[in-house]
N, C-alpha and C positions, 0 to 999 in steps of 0.2 A: 752939551749935545755935539756940538761943533768938535772938539777932540776924541770924539769916539766915531766921528763921519770919516775923518780923516785916515786912521789907520785903517777902518773898515772897507773905504774905497781902493788904497793901496792895497790890501790884501785880495780884493776882488781882481785886481787888475794883473798881480803876480800870478795868480791863479788859471786867469783867463790865456795868460802867455804861456801856458804850460805845453807839453807834447802833444801834438794834434792826432787824436785819433782816426783811421779811415774806416769807414763803415762799409762792409762787404756786402753790397747787394746781391741778391739771388737772380738770374736771368741771363740774358745776353752778355759776352764780352768780349771785346775784341782787341789784340793785342796788333801792334804794328811793328815789330820789331823782326830785322831780316833773319832770317835762319840761311846757314849753310845747305843749298842744295847737293845733294851727291847723287851721283849715278847709282842706280839701282842694279845688282847684279842680276844677270839673265834668270830667268826661272826655272825652277828643277821641273816643272809641267811639260815645258817644250825643248823635246829633242834638240840637239846639235846635230844636224845630219848635214856633212858638205856632198853626199854623193846624191842626193835628191835634186833633181833638176826643174821640179815643179810641172807646172801643166800648162801649157801655152804656145806659143808661135818660137819661141828660142829654144835652140836646139844645144846651141854651142858659145861659149863666151871666153875669149883670150886678151887678159889684160896686158899691156906692155908692162915692160919694169919702171917704166918712169910713168908717171901721171901727164894727162897731156891736159895741160892747164889751159886749153883755148875751151876744149869738149868740159873740162870743170867747171868754168866761169858759166858757160852754158846751163850745166844741169844745176849749177847753184840757181841761177834766174827763174827757171823753171820749179826746184825745189822750194824757192822762197814765195812763191806765188801760190804754189798749188798743194804741197805737201803740209808746210808747217801749220796748216789748221788742225791737223793729228799727229804729227812728228816732230820731235827735238831730237838735237845729236847726242845729248847725255842724260835726259832725261823720259821718262814715261808721261805720255800724255794720252789721248785716246788710243793712239798705238802705241808701237814699243820705240825705244830709243834705237835712233840708227846708228851710232858711233861703233866702229867694229863691225857692223852687220856681216861681212865678208869673212870673218872669222865662225862665223855662226850659218849662214847660209853660203849655197853655191851662187855665183853671180848670174847663173841661168835662172836660178831659182827668184831671184830676188826682179829682175827683167820679167820674168813671167809672173812673177805678183803685181808691178807696177802693169803690165799690159793686159792681164787677163785676171783680176781678183775674183770675176765670179766665179769661172771655173777651176780656178785652185781652190775657192772656201768651198765649193762642193765636191773635190776630188782628192785635195793635197791633205796627205795627213797630218803635217807639221801648220797648213792653214789653219785648219778647221781646229787644231789645238792652241793657235795664237788666237781665233774670233772667241773660244772659249775663256781665254784666260784675259782676253781684253772686254768680256762683258757684252760677249754677240756684237761689238761694234764694229760693224761691216767696213771692209776698204771700198771707198766706190770708185767703178770706172773712169778714170780722168781721160780716156781716149788721147792718150797720147800716141805718137808715134815710134816704132822701133829706134831710131835716131833721138829721139828725145828722151825716152828710156836709158839707154845707151848712155847719155850725156849726164843724166840723175845717178847712175851708177858710177860714171866716173867720178862726180863730185862726192857721193859717199865712202869714195876710196880716200878723198881727203881729210874726211873728219877724224 
């Protein structure tokens, strides 16, 4: 009996050390691997219109050739405290990505959207199209001054 027990024990040990099979269970699975985030292209549904100045107090904005770093720093501070809840530079969030915004919108339009989002969403065709594209997520009026909006616009030029 003892002679039979040792070979059986060895065979059992060898078989139990074989390849491990993973059982796939149905239900929720979470994968924590990092994925590369790429900027999404501008939507086909919202037109690029550099002549549209929007609806609001800003009628004309002229950017200097050089970025005003002091003004941009002030704008970055405002952007970091208020705007990042809905906007990122290169990725869509609740609102559109803002990198290259001045290639799609006039400076007046951007500042009017910052200062007068309610009026823009009611009357401006591009603002209405963006509202529709972003699942009716309304941009809230942050009650910024024209100086603050100009600082944010200067910061957006640096993105």
